[in-house]
Structures are given as structure tokens and as C-alpha cells.
ROSE-4610 file (N, C-alpha, C; in Angstrom, 1 decimal, always signed):
// ROSE-4610
residu = [M/M/M/S/S/S/I/I/I/L/L/L/I/I/I/I/I/I/L/L/L/F/F/F/Y/Y/Y/D/D/D/V/V/V/I/I/I/F/F/F/T/T/T/F/F/F/R/R/R/S/S/S/E/E/E/F/F/F/D/D/D/V/V/V/V/V/V/D/D/D/Q/Q/Q/P/P/P/N/N/N/D/D/D/K/K/K/M/M/M/I/I/I/P/P/P/M/M/M/F/F/F/N/N/N/T/T/T/E/E/E/I/I/I/D/D/D/R/R/R/Q/Q/Q/I/I/I/E/E/E/E/E/E/H/H/H/T/T/T/Q/Q/Q/S/S/S/I/I/I/D/D/D/H/H/H/R/R/R/G/G/G/Y/Y/Y/S/S/S/K/K/K/E/E/E/S/S/S/R/R/R/Q/Q/Q/N/N/N/T/T/T/I/I/I/N/N/N/Y/Y/Y/L/L/L/K/K/K/S/S/S/L/L/L/R/R/R/S/S/S/I/I/I/E/E/E/G/G/G/Y/Y/Y/A/A/A/R/R/R/Y/Y/Y/G/G/G/V/V/V/K/K/K/S/S/S/T/T/T/K/K/K/A/A/A/R/R/R/N/N/N/Y/Y/Y/I/I/I/E/E/E/L/L/L/K/K/K/I/I/I/E/E/E/F/F/F/S/S/S/N/N/N/G/G/G/K/K/K/I/I/I/V/V/V/D/D/D/Q/Q/Q/I/I/I/Y/Y/Y/T/T/T/G/G/G/Q/Q/Q/S/S/S/I/I/I/S/S/S/G/G/G/Y/Y/Y/M/M/M/A/A/A/P/P/P/S/S/S/L/L/L/L/L/L/I/I/I/K/K/K/V/V/V/N/N/N/M/M/M/I/I/I/N/N/N/G/G/G/K/K/K/A/A/A/V/V/V/K/K/K/V/V/V/Y/Y/Y/T/T/T/N/N/N/G/G/G/Q/Q/Q/E/E/E/R/R/R/K/K/K/N/N/N/V/V/V/P/P/P/E/E/E/W/W/W/S/S/S/I/I/I/P/P/P/D/D/D/I/I/I/R/R/R/L/L/L/M/M/M/I/I/I/D/D/D/K/K/K/A/A/A/I/I/I/A/A/A/Y/Y/Y/D/D/D/I/I/I/I/I/I/Q/Q/Q/H/H/H/R/R/R/D/D/D/A/A/A/Y/Y/Y/F/F/F/A/A/A/P/P/P/A/A/A/K/K/K/T/T/T/Q/Q/Q/E/E/E/E/E/E/I/I/I/N/N/N/K/K/K/E/E/E/W/W/W/Q/Q/Q/R/R/R]
num = [1/1/1/2/2/2/3/3/3/4/4/4/5/5/5/6/6/6/7/7/7/8/8/8/9/9/9/10/10/10/11/11/11/12/12/12/13/13/13/14/14/14/15/15/15/16/16/16/17/17/17/18/18/18/19/19/19/20/20/20/21/21/21/22/22/22/23/23/23/24/24/24/25/25/25/26/26/26/27/27/27/28/28/28/29/29/29/30/30/30/31/31/31/32/32/32/33/33/33/34/34/34/35/35/35/36/36/36/37/37/37/38/38/38/39/39/39/40/40/40/41/41/41/42/42/42/43/43/43/44/44/44/45/45/45/46/46/46/47/47/47/48/48/48/49/49/49/50/50/50/51/51/51/52/52/52/53/53/53/54/54/54/55/55/55/56/56/56/57/57/57/58/58/58/59/59/59/60/60/60/61/61/61/62/62/62/63/63/63/64/64/64/65/65/65/66/66/66/67/67/67/68/68/68/69/69/69/70/70/70/71/71/71/72/72/72/73/73/73/74/74/74/75/75/75/76/76/76/77/77/77/78/78/78/79/79/79/80/80/80/81/81/81/82/82/82/83/83/83/84/84/84/85/85/85/86/86/86/87/87/87/88/88/88/89/89/89/90/90/90/91/91/91/92/92/92/93/93/93/94/94/94/95/95/95/96/96/96/97/97/97/98/98/98/99/99/99/100/100/100/101/101/101/102/102/102/103/103/103/104/104/104/105/105/105/106/106/106/107/107/107/108/108/108/109/109/109/110/110/110/111/111/111/112/112/112/113/113/113/114/114/114/115/115/115/116/116/116/117/117/117/118/118/118/119/119/119/120/120/120/121/121/121/122/122/122/123/123/123/124/124/124/125/125/125/126/126/126/127/127/127/128/128/128/129/129/129/130/130/130/131/131/131/132/132/132/133/133/133/134/134/134/135/135/135/136/136/136/137/137/137/138/138/138/139/139/139/140/140/140/141/141/141/142/142/142/143/143/143/144/144/144/145/145/145/146/146/146/147/147/147/148/148/148/149/149/149/150/150/150/151/151/151/152/152/152/153/153/153/154/154/154/155/155/155/156/156/156/157/157/157/158/158/158/159/159/159/160/160/160/161/161/161/162/162/162/163/163/163/164/164/164/165/165/165/166/166/166/167/167/167/168/168/168/169/169/169/170/170/170/171/171/171/172/172/172/173/173/173/174/174/174/175/175/175/176/176/176/177/177/177/178/178/178/179/179/179/180/180/180/181/181/181/182/182/182/183/183/183/184/184/184]
x = [+12.9/+12.0/+12.7/+13.4/+14.1/+15.2/+15.8/+16.9/+16.2/+15.1/+14.4/+14.0/+13.5/+13.2/+14.4/+15.5/+16.7/+17.1/+17.1/+17.5/+16.6/+15.3/+14.4/+13.8/+14.5/+14.0/+13.7/+14.7/+14.5/+13.3/+13.1/+12.0/+10.6/+10.6/+9.3/+9.0/+9.9/+9.7/+10.3/+9.5/+10.0/+9.6/+10.6/+10.4/+10.3/+9.4/+9.3/+9.8/+10.4/+10.9/+10.2/+10.6/+10.0/+10.3/+11.4/+11.8/+10.9/+10.1/+9.1/+7.8/+7.7/+6.4/+6.6/+5.8/+5.9/+4.8/+5.1/+4.1/+4.6/+5.8/+6.3/+6.1/+5.3/+5.1/+6.3/+6.5/+7.7/+7.2/+6.8/+6.3/+7.3/+8.6/+9.7/+9.8/+9.4/+9.5/+8.4/+7.3/+6.2/+6.7/+7.4/+7.9/+8.9/+9.7/+10.7/+10.0/+8.9/+8.2/+7.6/+7.0/+6.4/+7.4/+8.5/+9.6/+10.0/+10.2/+10.5/+9.4/+8.2/+7.1/+7.1/+7.3/+7.5/+8.7/+9.8/+11.0/+10.7/+10.1/+9.8/+8.9/+7.9/+7.0/+7.8/+8.7/+9.6/+10.5/+11.1/+12.1/+11.4/+10.2/+9.6/+9.0/+8.8/+8.1/+8.8/+9.8/+10.5/+12.0/+12.6/+14.0/+14.5/+15.7/+16.3/+16.8/+16.9/+17.3/+16.1/+14.9/+13.8/+13.0/+13.6/+13.0/+11.9/+11.0/+9.9/+8.6/+8.5/+7.2/+6.3/+5.0/+4.1/+3.8/+3.2/+2.9/+1.9/+1.0/+0.0/+0.6/+1.8/+2.4/+2.5/+2.8/+2.9/+1.6/+0.5/-0.8/-1.3/-0.9/-1.3/-0.6/+0.6/+1.4/+0.7/+0.4/-0.3/-1.6/-2.4/-3.7/-3.5/-2.5/-2.2/-1.9/-1.0/-0.6/-1.8/-2.7/-3.9/-4.8/-4.7/-5.5/-5.0/-3.8/-3.2/-3.7/-3.9/-4.2/-3.0/-2.2/-0.9/+0.0/+1.3/+2.4/+3.2/+3.4/+4.1/+5.2/+6.4/+7.5/+7.6/+7.9/+8.0/+9.1/+9.7/+10.7/+10.1/+10.4/+9.8/+9.8/+11.0/+11.1/+11.4/+11.3/+11.6/+12.9/+13.1/+14.3/+15.5/+15.3/+16.4/+16.7/+15.9/+16.1/+17.5/+18.1/+19.4/+19.2/+17.9/+17.6/+18.1/+18.4/+18.8/+17.5/+17.7/+16.6/+15.5/+16.0/+15.2/+15.2/+14.1/+14.0/+12.9/+13.1/+12.0/+11.0/+9.7/+8.6/+7.6/+6.8/+5.8/+4.4/+3.6/+2.1/+1.5/+0.7/+0.0/-1.5/-2.1/-3.5/-4.1/-5.1/-5.7/-6.9/-7.3/-8.5/-9.8/-9.9/-11.1/-11.1/-10.0/-9.9/-9.1/-8.7/-7.9/-6.5/-6.0/-4.6/-3.8/-2.6/-1.6/-0.4/+0.1/+1.4/+2.4/+3.5/+4.6/+5.2/+5.2/+5.8/+7.3/+8.0/+9.5/+10.2/+11.1/+11.9/+13.3/+13.8/+15.2/+16.1/+15.6/+16.4/+16.6/+17.8/+18.1/+18.5/+18.1/+18.4/+18.9/+19.6/+20.1/+20.1/+19.8/+19.8/+21.2/+22.2/+23.6/+24.0/+23.3/+23.5/+22.5/+22.5/+21.5/+20.2/+19.1/+17.8/+17.5/+16.9/+16.6/+15.4/+15.4/+14.3/+13.1/+12.0/+10.7/+9.8/+9.1/+8.3/+6.9/+5.9/+4.5/+4.1/+3.6/+3.2/+1.7/+0.9/-0.5/-0.6/-1.4/-1.5/-2.9/-3.1/-4.3/-4.0/-4.8/-4.7/-3.2/-2.6/-1.2/-0.1/-0.4/+0.7/+0.7/+1.9/+2.0/+1.4/+0.6/+0.0/+0.4/+0.8/+1.3/+2.3/+3.4/+4.5/+4.8/+4.9/+5.2/+6.5/+7.3/+8.5/+8.7/+9.7/+10.1/+11.2/+11.5/+12.4/+13.8/+14.2/+15.6/+16.2/+15.3/+15.8/+16.4/+16.1/+16.6/+18.0/+18.6/+20.0/+21.0/+20.5/+21.3/+20.6/+21.3/+20.8/+19.6/+18.7/+17.5/+17.8/+18.9/+19.2/+19.4/+19.8/+20.1/+18.8/+17.6/+16.3/+15.9/+16.4/+16.0/+16.1/+17.2/+17.2/+16.0/+15.7/+14.6/+13.2/+13.1/+11.8/+11.8/+12.9/+12.9/+12.6/+13.1/+12.9/+11.4/+10.8/+9.4/+8.5/+8.8/+7.9/+8.2/+9.5/+9.8/+9.2/+9.3/+8.7/+7.2/+6.6/+5.1/+4.6/+5.4/+5.0/+5.3/+6.4/+6.8/+5.7/+5.1/+4.0/+2.9/+2.5/+1.5/+1.9/+3.2/+3.7/+3.6/+4.0/+3.9/+2.4/+1.5/+0.1/-0.6/-0.2/-0.9/+0.2/+0.9/+2.0/+1.5/+0.4/-0.1/-0.5/-0.6/-0.9/+0.4/+1.5/+2.8/+3.7/+3.5/+4.3/+3.3/+3.9/+3.1/+2.9/+1.7/+1.5/+2.6/+2.9/+4.0/+3.6/+4.6/+4.3/+4.0/+3.1/+2.8/+3.9/+3.9/+5.0/+4.8/+3.5/+3.3/+3.9/+3.7/+4.3/+5.8/+6.4/+7.9/+8.3/+7.6/+8.0/+7.9/+6.9/+6.8/+7.9/+8.4/+9.5/+10.8/+10.9/+12.1/+12.0/+10.8/+10.7/+10.9/+10.9/+11.1/+12.5]
y = [-32.0/-31.1/-29.7/-29.3/-28.0/-28.0/-29.1/-29.2/-28.9/-29.5/-29.2/-27.8/-27.2/-25.8/-24.9/-25.2/-24.5/-24.7/-25.9/-26.1/-25.5/-25.4/-24.9/-23.5/-22.8/-21.5/-20.6/-20.4/-19.5/-19.9/-21.2/-21.6/-21.4/-21.7/-21.5/-20.1/-19.3/-17.8/-17.0/-16.5/-15.6/-14.2/-13.4/-12.0/-11.0/-10.2/-9.1/-7.8/-7.0/-5.7/-4.5/-3.4/-2.1/-2.0/-2.7/-2.6/-3.5/-4.3/-5.2/-4.4/-3.3/-2.5/-1.5/-1.7/-0.8/+0.2/+1.4/+2.4/+3.8/+4.0/+5.3/+5.7/+6.7/+7.1/+7.7/+7.4/+8.0/+8.4/+9.6/+10.0/+10.2/+10.3/+10.4/+9.1/+8.0/+6.7/+6.4/+7.2/+6.9/+7.1/+8.2/+8.2/+7.2/+6.8/+5.8/+4.4/+4.1/+2.9/+2.9/+4.1/+4.1/+4.0/+4.6/+4.4/+3.0/+2.3/+0.9/+0.0/+0.4/-0.4/-0.3/+0.9/+1.0/+0.3/+0.3/-0.4/-1.9/-2.4/-3.9/-4.3/-3.5/-3.8/-4.0/-3.1/-3.1/-4.3/-4.5/-5.6/-7.0/-7.2/-8.4/-8.7/-7.7/-8.0/-7.6/-6.7/-6.2/-6.5/-6.9/-7.0/-8.3/-8.2/-9.4/-10.3/-9.9/-10.8/-11.7/-11.4/-12.2/-12.6/-13.5/-13.9/-14.9/-14.9/-15.9/-15.3/-14.1/-13.6/-13.3/-13.6/-13.4/-11.9/-11.5/-10.1/-9.6/-10.5/-10.1/-9.9/-10.3/-10.3/-8.9/-7.9/-6.6/-6.1/-6.3/-5.8/-6.7/-8.0/-8.8/-8.4/-8.0/-7.4/-6.2/-5.3/-4.0/-4.3/-5.2/-5.6/-6.2/-7.1/-7.7/-6.6/-5.7/-4.6/-3.8/-3.6/-2.8/-3.5/-4.8/-5.6/-5.6/-5.0/-5.0/-3.8/-4.1/-3.0/-2.7/-3.7/-3.4/-4.6/-4.3/-5.2/-4.9/-5.9/-5.6/-6.7/-6.2/-7.0/-7.2/-8.4/-8.7/-9.8/-9.8/-10.8/-12.0/-13.2/-14.4/-14.6/-14.3/-14.5/-13.2/-12.1/-10.8/-10.3/-9.0/-8.5/-8.6/-8.8/-9.0/-10.5/-11.4/-12.8/-13.3/-14.2/-14.8/-16.2/-16.6/-17.9/-18.0/-19.3/-19.6/-19.5/-19.2/-19.1/-18.1/-16.9/-15.8/-14.9/-14.9/-14.2/-13.1/-12.2/-11.2/-12.0/-11.9/-12.5/-11.4/-11.7/-10.7/-11.1/-10.1/-10.3/-9.4/-10.0/-9.2/-9.2/-8.0/-7.9/-7.4/-8.1/-7.7/-6.8/-6.1/-5.2/-5.9/-7.2/-8.0/-8.5/-8.2/-8.6/-9.9/-10.6/-11.8/-11.4/-12.2/-11.9/-13.2/-13.0/-14.1/-13.6/-14.5/-14.2/-15.3/-15.2/-16.1/-16.3/-15.2/-15.2/-15.0/-16.0/-16.1/-15.0/-14.3/-13.3/-13.7/-14.6/-14.9/-14.0/-12.9/-11.9/-12.4/-12.8/-13.3/-12.1/-12.2/-11.2/-11.9/-11.1/-11.7/-10.6/-11.0/-10.1/-9.7/-10.4/-10.1/-8.7/-8.4/-7.1/-6.1/-4.9/-3.9/-4.4/-3.9/-4.3/-4.0/-4.9/-4.7/-3.8/-3.2/-2.3/-3.1/-2.8/-3.4/-2.3/-2.6/-1.7/-2.2/-1.3/-1.6/-0.5/-0.9/+0.1/-0.1/+0.9/+0.9/+1.3/+0.6/+0.9/+1.1/+2.0/+2.2/+2.3/+1.5/+1.5/+1.2/+0.3/-0.1/+0.8/+1.8/+2.8/+2.9/+3.2/+3.4/+4.8/+4.8/+6.0/+6.4/+5.4/+5.6/+4.5/+4.9/+4.0/+4.2/+3.0/+3.0/+2.1/+2.4/+1.7/+1.5/+0.8/+0.6/+1.7/+2.6/+3.7/+3.5/+2.3/+1.9/+2.6/+3.0/+3.7/+5.0/+5.6/+7.0/+6.9/+5.8/+5.6/+5.7/+5.7/+5.8/+6.7/+7.0/+7.8/+7.1/+7.9/+7.2/+6.1/+6.3/+5.3/+3.9/+3.8/+2.5/+1.7/+2.4/+1.7/+1.1/+1.5/+1.0/-0.5/-1.2/-2.7/-3.3/-2.8/-3.4/-3.2/-2.0/-1.7/-2.6/-2.7/-3.5/-5.0/-5.5/-6.9/-7.1/-6.2/-6.3/-6.4/-5.5/-5.5/-6.7/-7.0/-8.2/-9.5/-9.7/-10.9/-10.9/-9.7/-9.6/-10.0/-9.5/-9.9/-11.4/-11.9/-13.3/-14.2/-13.8/-14.6/-14.8/-13.7/-13.8/-14.7/-14.6/-15.4/-16.8/-17.2/-18.6/-19.1/-18.2/-18.6/-18.7/-17.8/-17.7/-17.7/-18.8/-18.9/-18.6/-19.1/-18.9/-17.5/-16.6/-15.2/-14.5/-15.1/-14.5/-15.2/-16.5/-17.2/-18.0/-18.4/-19.3/-20.6/-21.2/-22.5/-23.5/-24.3/-25.3/-26.4/-26.9/-27.9/-29.2/-30.0/-31.3/-32.3/-33.4/-34.4/-34.9/-35.0/-35.4/-34.4/-33.1/-32.1/-32.2/-32.4/-32.5/-33.8/-34.9/-36.1/-35.9/-35.1/-34.9/-34.0/-33.1/-32.3/-33.1/-34.1/-35.0/-35.9/-36.2/-37.1/-36.4/-35.1/-34.4/-34.5]
z = [+43.1/+42.4/+42.3/+43.4/+43.4/+42.3/+42.1/+41.0/+39.7/+39.4/+38.1/+38.0/+39.1/+39.0/+38.7/+39.3/+39.1/+37.6/+37.1/+35.7/+34.7/+35.0/+34.0/+34.5/+35.4/+35.9/+34.8/+33.8/+32.7/+31.8/+31.7/+30.9/+31.6/+32.8/+33.6/+33.8/+34.1/+34.4/+33.4/+32.5/+31.4/+31.9/+32.1/+32.6/+31.5/+31.5/+30.5/+31.2/+30.5/+31.0/+30.4/+30.8/+30.3/+28.8/+28.3/+26.9/+26.0/+26.6/+25.8/+25.5/+26.1/+25.9/+24.7/+23.7/+22.5/+22.6/+23.2/+23.4/+23.2/+22.7/+22.5/+21.0/+20.7/+19.3/+18.7/+17.5/+16.7/+15.3/+15.2/+13.9/+12.8/+13.2/+12.2/+11.4/+12.0/+11.4/+10.4/+10.4/+9.4/+8.0/+7.6/+6.2/+5.9/+6.9/+6.7/+6.4/+7.1/+6.8/+5.4/+5.1/+3.7/+2.6/+2.8/+1.8/+1.7/+2.8/+2.8/+2.2/+2.5/+1.9/+0.4/-0.2/-1.6/-2.2/-1.4/-1.9/-1.9/-0.8/-0.8/-1.9/-2.2/-3.3/-4.6/-4.9/-6.0/-6.0/-4.9/-4.7/-4.9/-4.3/-4.4/-5.8/-6.6/-7.8/-9.1/-9.0/-10.2/-10.2/-9.1/-9.0/-9.7/-10.3/-10.9/-9.9/-8.6/-7.5/-7.1/-7.5/-7.1/-8.4/-9.1/-10.4/-10.2/-11.1/-11.1/-10.7/-10.2/-9.8/-11.0/-10.9/-11.9/-12.1/-13.2/-13.5/-12.4/-11.9/-10.9/-9.5/-9.3/-7.9/-7.4/-8.2/-7.7/-7.1/-7.9/-7.4/-6.2/-6.2/-5.1/-3.8/-4.0/-2.8/-2.3/-3.2/-2.8/-2.1/-2.7/-2.1/-0.7/-0.6/+0.7/+1.8/+1.4/+2.4/+2.7/+1.8/+2.1/+3.1/+3.2/+4.1/+5.6/+5.8/+7.1/+7.9/+9.2/+10.2/+11.0/+11.3/+12.1/+11.9/+12.1/+12.2/+13.4/+14.3/+15.6/+15.7/+16.1/+16.4/+17.9/+18.3/+19.8/+19.9/+21.1/+21.4/+21.9/+21.5/+21.9/+23.4/+24.0/+25.5/+26.2/+25.5/+26.1/+25.7/+25.5/+25.0/+25.9/+27.2/+28.1/+28.4/+27.8/+28.0/+27.4/+28.1/+27.7/+27.1/+27.0/+26.4/+25.0/+24.6/+23.3/+22.4/+21.1/+20.2/+20.6/+21.0/+21.3/+20.1/+19.4/+18.1/+18.2/+17.3/+17.0/+16.2/+16.6/+15.8/+15.5/+14.6/+14.2/+14.5/+14.8/+15.0/+14.0/+13.1/+12.1/+12.4/+12.3/+12.5/+11.2/+10.7/+9.4/+9.7/+8.6/+8.8/+9.1/+8.8/+9.1/+10.5/+11.3/+12.7/+12.9/+11.9/+12.0/+12.5/+13.4/+14.0/+13.8/+13.3/+13.1/+13.8/+14.7/+15.4/+15.3/+15.9/+15.9/+14.5/+13.8/+12.4/+12.6/+12.2/+12.4/+11.5/+12.1/+11.3/+11.1/+11.9/+11.8/+12.6/+13.1/+13.8/+15.2/+15.5/+16.9/+17.8/+19.0/+20.0/+21.3/+22.1/+23.4/+24.4/+25.6/+26.8/+27.2/+26.7/+27.0/+26.3/+25.3/+24.6/+25.0/+24.4/+24.7/+24.2/+24.8/+24.4/+22.9/+22.2/+20.7/+20.5/+19.3/+19.0/+18.6/+19.2/+18.9/+18.3/+17.3/+16.6/+16.3/+16.4/+16.0/+15.0/+13.9/+12.9/+12.6/+12.7/+12.3/+10.9/+10.1/+8.7/+8.2/+7.3/+6.6/+5.1/+4.3/+2.9/+2.4/+3.1/+2.7/+3.1/+3.9/+4.3/+5.8/+6.3/+7.7/+8.1/+9.2/+9.7/+11.1/+11.8/+13.2/+13.5/+14.2/+14.5/+16.0/+16.7/+18.1/+18.3/+19.3/+19.5/+21.0/+21.4/+22.8/+23.1/+22.2/+22.5/+22.2/+21.8/+21.6/+20.3/+19.4/+18.2/+18.4/+19.5/+19.9/+20.4/+20.5/+21.0/+19.8/+18.6/+17.4/+16.4/+15.3/+14.3/+13.6/+13.0/+12.4/+11.4/+10.6/+9.6/+10.2/+11.4/+12.0/+12.2/+12.1/+12.3/+11.0/+9.8/+8.5/+8.4/+8.8/+8.6/+9.4/+10.6/+11.4/+10.7/+10.1/+9.3/+8.1/+7.4/+6.2/+6.5/+7.6/+8.0/+8.3/+9.0/+9.4/+8.1/+7.2/+6.0/+5.1/+5.0/+4.2/+4.7/+6.0/+6.6/+6.6/+6.7/+6.6/+5.2/+4.2/+2.8/+2.6/+3.1/+3.0/+3.6/+4.6/+5.2/+4.2/+3.5/+2.5/+1.3/+0.9/-0.2/+0.2/+1.4/+1.8/+1.8/+2.3/+2.4/+1.1/+0.1/-1.2/-2.3/-2.4/-3.4/-4.8/-5.2/-6.6/-6.9/-5.9/-6.2/-6.5/-6.3/-6.6/-7.7/-7.8/-8.8/-9.7/-10.9/-11.7/-11.0/-11.3/-10.6/-10.8/-9.8/-10.0/-11.0/-11.7/-12.6/-11.9/-12.5/-12.0/-12.4/-11.8/-12.1/-13.5/-14.0/-15.4/-16.4/-16.1/-17.0/-17.0/-15.8/-15.7/-16.5/-16.4/-17.1/-18.6/-19.1/-20.6/-21.1/-20.3/-20.7/-20.8/-20.0/-20.0/-21.2/-21.7/-22.9/-24.2/-24.2/-25.5/-26.0]
């Protein structure tokens, strides 16, 4: 039994540190968030890099962002964990009280390096009004936080795209429609 405990010690006991607490306000990041929100709306709906979006997708993105109360990033196993597959995940709270968490971002982190930046943004009417962090952004210039902000917004929007695909893209063709195109 003790051998199993030793082998799975890191799995059984996940330790959180002071860097997992997102409670330090950072008002300088509010305009940074709002700039990135506007950029993401444009990139998701107008960019040639993201072809196929419907005309309504821009307004649907804006409406979705207006329905958010907060977006919070957290480390799956804690920012100091050395476990494999330790990613930043998102927790999204909607204005109606619904909460969705464990939204995969793909951002891998490791306790072998410095603690990662964790951010929580409170939103009203689709814009950031308050930003809290774990304080790691202050160890570098403000521009270094932009990729983390961009990732949060991008993945929050991607969540809605996955949930409501028809609000962003034309409906998928049925197999019958595809077969007819091949017969022409």
C-alpha cells in the first residue's frame, strides 16, 4: 500500500500555492483586455485567416461576450505542480448564474519553471471592468501579459463557437446535398 501511495503521491495530493490565488487587482490590464476583446471580435469574424463565418457571427460574438460575468484562468493541478498535462483551464460565469469550467486552453505549464500568470476578469456588457491576477504579470513589462489575455478571450469565444456552431457558420450540408453536388 505504501508503494502505491509513493507512486501516486502527486496524484493523490495536489498542493495549491499562494500563486494559485487570483486576488490582486490590476487596473492597468482593464484597457488591455478591452483592446484584445475588440481585436478578437474582428479576428473571429472579419479576418481572412478565419474564413467561413456568417454575417451574423460578429453580432453573435458581441452578444455572447455581453452574457459573460467573468472569465477566470486556473491551473489544473496548481501552478507549482510538476505533473504532466498541467494546463491553464478556464472557468466562465454567465450573467444568468450558469458556470462552466474545465475549458481547455492548450497552454501547458510546469512547476519546474516560474509560476504562470493566472487572471480573472469581471465583465459588464461585454467589456472588462475589473481584473485580478496572481501577481506574476508584475515581473515583466505589461506587453508580456497580452498573449495570456488574448488566449483567455480566444478560448472563451471558441467555447461558444463549439456550443453554438450555427450562430457562427452556415449550417453544414447534409449528405444528400453533398451527393447531389457530386452528381452535377
